[in-house]
C-alpha positions in Angstrom: 157.4 104.0 106.0 157.3 107.7 106.9 154.1 109.1 108.5 152.5 111.8 106.4 151.5 115.0 108.2 147.9 116.1 107.6 146.2 118.9 109.7 143.0 116.9 110.3 143.1 115.8 114.0 141.7 117.5 117.1 142.2 116.7 120.8 139.4 114.4 122.1 140.1 113.7 125.8 141.4 115.8 128.7 144.9 114.4 128.3 145.0 115.4 124.6 143.8 118.9 125.4 146.4 119.3 128.2 149.2 118.2 125.8 148.1 120.6 123.1 147.9 123.4 125.6 151.4 122.6 127.1 152.9 122.5 123.6 151.3 125.7 122.6 152.7 127.5 125.7 156.2 126.0 125.0 156.1 127.3 121.4 154.5 130.6 122.3 151.4 130.0 120.3 147.9 131.2 121.1 144.9 128.8 121.2 142.4 131.6 121.2 140.1 132.8 118.4 140.4 131.8 114.7 144.2 131.7 114.8 144.2 129.6 117.9 141.8 127.1 116.4 144.3 126.6 113.5 147.1 126.2 115.9 145.1 123.6 117.9 144.5 121.5 114.8 148.1 121.6 113.7 149.5 120.8 117.2 147.0 118.0 117.7 147.8 116.5 114.3 151.5 116.7 115.0 151.1 114.9 118.4 148.8 112.3 116.8 151.5 111.6 114.1 154.2 111.3 116.8 151.9 108.7 118.6 151.6 106.7 115.4 155.1 107.0 114.1 157.2 107.2 117.3 160.2 109.2 118.3 163.0 108.8 115.8 160.7 108.2 112.9 160.1 110.6 110.1 157.2 112.8 109.0 156.7 113.5 105.4 155.7 117.2 105.7 155.3 119.1 102.4 155.0 122.8 101.9 151.2 122.3 101.5 150.5 123.7 98.1 148.7 121.5 95.5 151.8 121.6 93.3 153.8 119.9 96.0 151.0 117.8 97.4 148.0 116.4 95.5 145.8 117.2 98.4 147.2 120.5 99.4 146.6 122.1 102.9 144.2 124.6 101.3 141.6 121.9 101.2 141.7 121.2 105.0 139.1 123.2 106.8 141.1 123.6 110.0 144.0 125.6 108.6 146.1 126.6 105.6 149.6 126.1 104.3 151.0 129.4 105.6 150.0 128.7 109.2 151.1 125.1 109.0 154.6 126.2 107.8 154.8 128.8 110.6 154.0 126.3 113.3 156.4 123.8 111.8 159.1 126.4 112.0 158.4 126.8 115.7 158.6 123.0 116.2 162.0 123.0 114.4 163.2 125.9 116.5 162.2 124.1 119.7 163.9 120.9 118.6 160.8 118.7 118.2 161.7 117.9 114.6 164.6 118.4 112.3 164.7 118.5 108.5 166.5 115.4 107.1 168.6 117.7 105.0 170.0 119.3 108.1 171.0 116.0 109.8 174.7 114.8 109.7 175.4 112.8 106.5 178.2 110.7 107.9 180.5 112.3 105.3 182.9 114.5 107.3 181.1 117.3 109.0 178.6 117.8 106.1 174.9 117.8 106.4 172.8 115.6 104.1 172.0 118.6 101.9 175.7 119.6 101.8 176.7 116.0 100.9 174.2 115.9 98.1 175.5 119.2 96.7 179.1 118.0 97.1 178.3 114.8 95.2 176.7 116.9 92.4 173.3 115.3 92.7 169.9 116.7 93.8 168.2 113.4 94.0 168.2 110.7 96.6 170.6 107.8 96.2 168.5 105.5 98.2 170.2 106.5 101.4 169.1 110.2 101.6 165.6 111.1 102.2 163.6 113.5 100.0 163.1 117.2 101.0 160.1 117.6 103.3 161.1 114.7 105.5 161.5 115.6 109.2 162.9 113.4 112.0 161.0 113.4 115.3 163.3 114.1 118.1 163.1 113.0 121.8 161.6 115.7 123.9 160.3 115.8 127.6 156.7 116.5 126.5 156.8 113.4 124.3 157.7 111.3 127.4 154.9 112.6 129.5 152.5 109.9 130.7 149.7 111.9 129.3 151.2 111.4 125.8 150.3 107.7 126.0 146.7 108.2 127.2 145.9 111.2 125.0 143.2 110.5 122.4 142.8 112.5 119.2 139.9 112.4 116.8 140.0 112.4 113.0 137.7 115.4 112.5 139.0 117.9 109.9 139.4 116.2 106.5 138.8 118.1 103.3 135.1 118.4 102.4 135.2 117.8 98.7 138.0 116.6 96.4 137.8 116.0 92.6 140.0 113.6 90.7 141.3 114.6 87.4 139.9 112.9 84.3 141.4 109.5 83.4 140.6 106.6 81.1 139.4 103.3 82.6 142.5 101.4 81.6 144.7 104.1 83.1 142.8 103.9 86.3 143.2 100.1 86.4 147.0 100.5 85.9 147.2 103.2 88.5 145.4 101.2 91.1 147.6 98.2 90.4 150.6 100.3 91.0 149.0 101.6 94.3 149.1 105.2 93.1 146.5 107.7 94.3 144.3 109.5 91.8 145.6 113.0 90.8 143.4 115.7 92.1 142.2 119.1 90.8 143.6 122.1 92.7 141.5 124.0 95.3 140.9 126.9 92.8 139.8 124.4 90.1 137.3 122.9 92.5 135.9 125.9 94.3 136.7 128.9 92.0 136.0 127.3 88.6 132.7 126.8 86.7 131.8 124.0 89.1 132.4 126.1 92.2 128.8 126.5 93.1 128.3 122.7 92.8 131.4 122.1 95.0 130.1 124.4 97.7 126.7 122.6 97.6 128.4 119.2 97.8 130.4 120.4 100.8 127.4 121.6 102.7 126.0 118.1 103.8 129.6 117.0 104.7 130.0 120.0 107.0 126.6 119.2 108.5 127.4 115.6 109.1 130.9 116.4 110.5 129.3 118.7 113.1 126.9 116.0 114.1 129.5 113.2 114.1 131.7 115.3 116.4 129.1 114.6 119.1 128.9 110.9 118.2 132.3 109.8 116.9 132.7 106.3 115.4 135.2 104.5 117.5 137.4 101.5 116.8 138.4 100.2 120.2 142.0 99.7 121.2 143.5 96.2 121.0 146.7 94.7 122.5 148.7 96.1 119.6 146.8 99.1 118.3 145.4 102.3 119.8 141.8 103.2 119.7 140.8 105.2 116.6 138.1 108.0 116.7 136.5 109.1 113.4 134.2 112.1 113.0 134.6 113.4 109.4 134.6 112.4 105.8 135.6 113.6 102.3 133.4 113.3 99.2 135.6 112.4 96.3 134.3 113.0 92.7 135.7 111.6 89.5 136.7 112.7 86.0 136.9 116.4 86.9 133.2 116.5 87.4 130.8 117.1 90.3 128.3 114.7 88.8 130.6 111.7 88.7 131.4 109.8 91.8 131.1 111.7 95.1 131.4 108.8 97.5 132.1 109.5 101.2 135.5 108.5 102.4 136.6 108.5 106.1 139.2 106.8 108.2 136.8 103.8 108.6 136.0 103.2 104.9 139.3 101.4 104.2 138.9 99.0 107.2 138.0 95.4 106.5 134.4 94.6 107.3 135.2 92.3 110.2 137.1 95.2 111.8 134.3 97.7 111.2 131.9 95.4 113.1 134.0 96.0 116.2 133.4 99.7 116.1 131.1 101.5 118.5 129.0 104.7 118.5 128.2 106.3 121.8 129.8 103.2 123.3 127.2 101.0 121.7 127.8 98.2 119.3 127.1 98.8 115.6 125.6 97.0 112.7 126.1 97.4 108.9 123.2 97.6 106.5 124.1 97.3 102.9 122.3 96.8 99.5 122.7 93.4 98.1 124.4 93.5 94.7 124.0 97.3 94.8 125.6 98.1 91.5 123.5 96.1 89.1 120.4 96.7 91.3 120.7 100.5 91.4 121.8 100.8 87.8 118.8 98.7 86.6 116.4 100.6 89.0 117.5 104.1 88.0 116.9 103.3 84.3 113.6 101.7 85.1 114.6 98.3 83.7 113.4 95.2 85.5 115.9 92.6 86.6 115.1 89.0 85.7 115.4 87.7 89.2 111.9 86.4 90.1 109.2 87.9 92.2 111.5 88.3 95.3 115.2 88.0 95.8 118.1 88.2 98.2 120.9 87.4 95.9 120.6 88.6 92.3 124.0 87.2 91.4 122.6 83.7 92.0 120.2 84.3 89.1 123.3 84.6 86.8 125.0 81.6 88.3 121.8 79.5 87.6 122.2 80.2 83.9 125.8 79.0 83.6 126.8 75.6 82.3 130.0 75.2 84.4 131.4 72.7 86.8 132.9 75.2 89.3 131.7 75.4 92.9 128.8 77.8 93.2 130.5 80.1 95.7 133.4 80.5 93.3 131.1 81.0 90.4 129.3 83.8 92.3 132.6 85.6 92.8 133.4 85.2 89.1 129.9 86.6 88.2 130.4 89.6 90.5 133.8 90.4 89.1 132.5 90.2 85.5 129.6 92.6 86.3 131.8 95.0 88.2 134.2 95.2 85.2 131.3 95.7 82.8 129.9 98.5 84.9 133.4 100.0 85.6 134.4 100.1 82.0 131.0 101.0 80.6 131.1 98.1 78.2 128.7 95.1 78.2 130.7 93.4 75.4 134.2 93.1 76.9 136.6 90.7 75.2 137.9 89.3 78.5 138.9 90.1 82.1 140.7 93.3 83.0 143.6 91.2 84.4 144.6 87.6 84.6 147.5 88.3 87.0 147.4 86.8 90.5 146.6 89.2 93.4 149.7 91.0 94.8 148.7 90.4 98.4 149.0 86.9 99.9 146.0 84.8 98.8 143.1 84.1 101.0 139.7 82.9 100.0 138.5 86.4 99.5 141.3 87.3 97.1 141.5 84.1 95.2 142.5 84.5 91.5 139.3 83.9 89.4 140.5 84.2 85.8 143.7 83.0 84.1 145.4 83.1 80.8 143.9 80.6 78.3 140.8 79.8 76.3 138.9 78.2 79.2 138.9 81.4 81.3 138.0 83.6 78.4 135.1 81.3 77.4 133.9 81.4 81.0 134.2 85.2 81.2 132.2 85.6 78.0 129.6 83.1 79.1 129.1 84.9 82.4 128.9 88.2 80.5 126.1 86.9 78.2 124.2 85.5 81.2 124.6 88.8 83.1 123.0 90.8 80.3 120.0 88.3 80.3 119.5 88.8 84.0 120.2 92.6 83.9 119.1 93.9 80.5 120.0 97.5 81.7 123.7 96.6 81.2 123.1 96.9 77.4 122.7 100.7 78.0 126.2 101.1 79.4 128.6 103.5 77.7 132.1 104.7 78.1 131.2 108.4 78.5 128.9 108.5 81.6 126.5 105.6 82.0 128.9 103.4 83.9 129.9 102.7 87.5 132.5 105.5 88.0 130.3 108.2 86.6 126.5 107.8 86.6 126.2 105.0 89.1 128.6 106.1 91.8 127.2 109.6 91.7 123.6 108.4 92.3 124.8 105.9 94.9 126.5 108.6 96.8 123.5 111.0 96.5 121.3 108.3 98.0 123.8 107.8 100.8 123.9 111.5 101.5 120.1 111.8 101.7 120.0 108.8 104.0 122.7 110.2 106.4 120.9 113.5 106.6 117.5 112.0 107.1 118.8 109.7 109.9 120.5 112.8 111.4 117.1 114.6 111.4 115.8 111.6 113.4 118.6 111.9 115.9 120.4 108.8 114.5 124.2 108.9 114.0 125.0 107.0 110.8 128.2 106.6 108.9 128.5 105.4 105.3 130.7 103.0 103.3 129.6 103.4 99.7 126.4 101.3 99.6 126.5 100.5 103.3 125.1 102.4 106.4 126.7 101.9 109.8 124.4 102.6 112.8 124.1 101.6 116.4 122.3 98.2 116.7 119.6 99.9 118.7 118.9 102.1 115.6 118.8 99.2 113.2 115.0 99.1 112.5 114.7 102.9 111.8 117.8 102.8 109.6 116.5 99.9 107.5 113.2 101.7 106.9 114.9 105.1 106.2 117.4 103.6 103.8 114.7 101.8 101.8 112.4 104.8 101.7 115.2 107.1 100.5 116.0 104.6 97.7 112.4 104.2 96.7 111.8 107.9 96.5 115.1 108.7 94.8 114.7 106.0 92.1 111.1 107.0 91.4 112.1 110.7 91.0 115.0 109.9 88.7 112.8 107.7 86.6 110.2 110.4 86.3 112.6 113.3 85.6 114.4 111.2 82.9 111.3 109.7 81.3 112.3 106.2 82.2 109.6 103.5 82.8 108.2 103.6 86.4 109.5 100.7 88.5 108.7 100.7 92.2 111.4 98.7 94.0 112.1 97.5 97.5 115.8 96.7 97.6 117.2 93.6 99.2 119.4 94.4 102.2 121.9 92.6 104.4 122.2 93.3 108.1 125.5 92.3 109.7 126.4 92.4 113.4 129.4 91.1 115.3 129.1 87.4 116.2 125.7 87.0 114.5 124.9 85.4 111.2 124.0 87.8 108.4 120.3 88.6 108.0 119.1 89.1 104.4 115.9 91.1 103.8 114.3 90.1 100.5 113.7 92.6 97.7 110.7 92.9 95.4 108.9 95.0 92.9 105.7 96.9 93.8 102.8 98.2 91.9 
């Protein structure tokens, strides 16, 4: 698979800085001032891509406009499309990369582009690469010992992106096909009627990025993989709206939990603090509707399992309960007729990805039974709708706002914290202050939302799980207050 070029990396250690400086001199590019800062990001990102892909591999390198690339270089804070294209031209001229179209086709003396034109076709036949694909060539600088030891940091992602509106079923199909959500253009985000909101949403991202640059989140190197350094995130909103979604996405958010637990901040081990059953808990709390889970709880899904008349093993039942509730919230429908899919997972099955529902009456009856029990435990689910009161609109927006306030409050306390949706990652030495801060932000946010929207007042202390590498999970009980 080709490596996609994105101008989001910066040199981190001395070797990386030295390589960028050497490449800039070779290409005749300045590293001074505003223009130099752009050049530095582009060259560092190019060298990072070469590290990842290797000499002889290809870079997918679009022109950078939103029409050609759903992200568009205009979103990246380090530089813009015109400067990227200018530096790329320098790299082509110096021989570092060559456009696939300009490579020999193997048909006489024709290039790939000439061969395509000669065959009367402008599309790839499976052998030819698409326009915008550049081969990385062998060069002396790329064989320098410093190239192996150079470290680059992921530090310049777009601040805010907004997905175009789409129906729930369309989103399910898109995700199943592993297709990224289509995005609004830069002008639609920052120059349209939501421009002021977009700028306001970008402000805390810029603030956290500046703080993270001093305390990057590091995934240490292994025998097979380089170390990864993360110091930036993007807030991604849904449905063309700045009040739907808004979750924080960084290079660490797609890592499996067991990998994230190996990460370090300031060379100290980390822990993860997340809300137990965050979606039904927060949805119920924001609407001021009590959950029927007893006086205290650590696992609200267990309260649904207890109401089921089924012979399945409890751990499996809990997974089924969670899937049903996630689908109810995601679709905005508490009266679904069945599971979103009965197809087996595409990835090789492991216990975490086991198929839960199948074709046939038994699975459908189980699904509907779980759905009824879920509404009994979480009466707030009856208020779901397909317009906004659901997981992708209302809930993910408030969840992301809570995380934003938590990150900023911890920053004010000098604590470097990173987020993964409903989870906060901090150094183990900051665990206690992070727990208290996260809980206090949730209490205050929920109380304010209830008051402003005339919902019943419900004071909640959420249940949290604390996870550290090599140690059993610690669950902190939730409860309702006066």
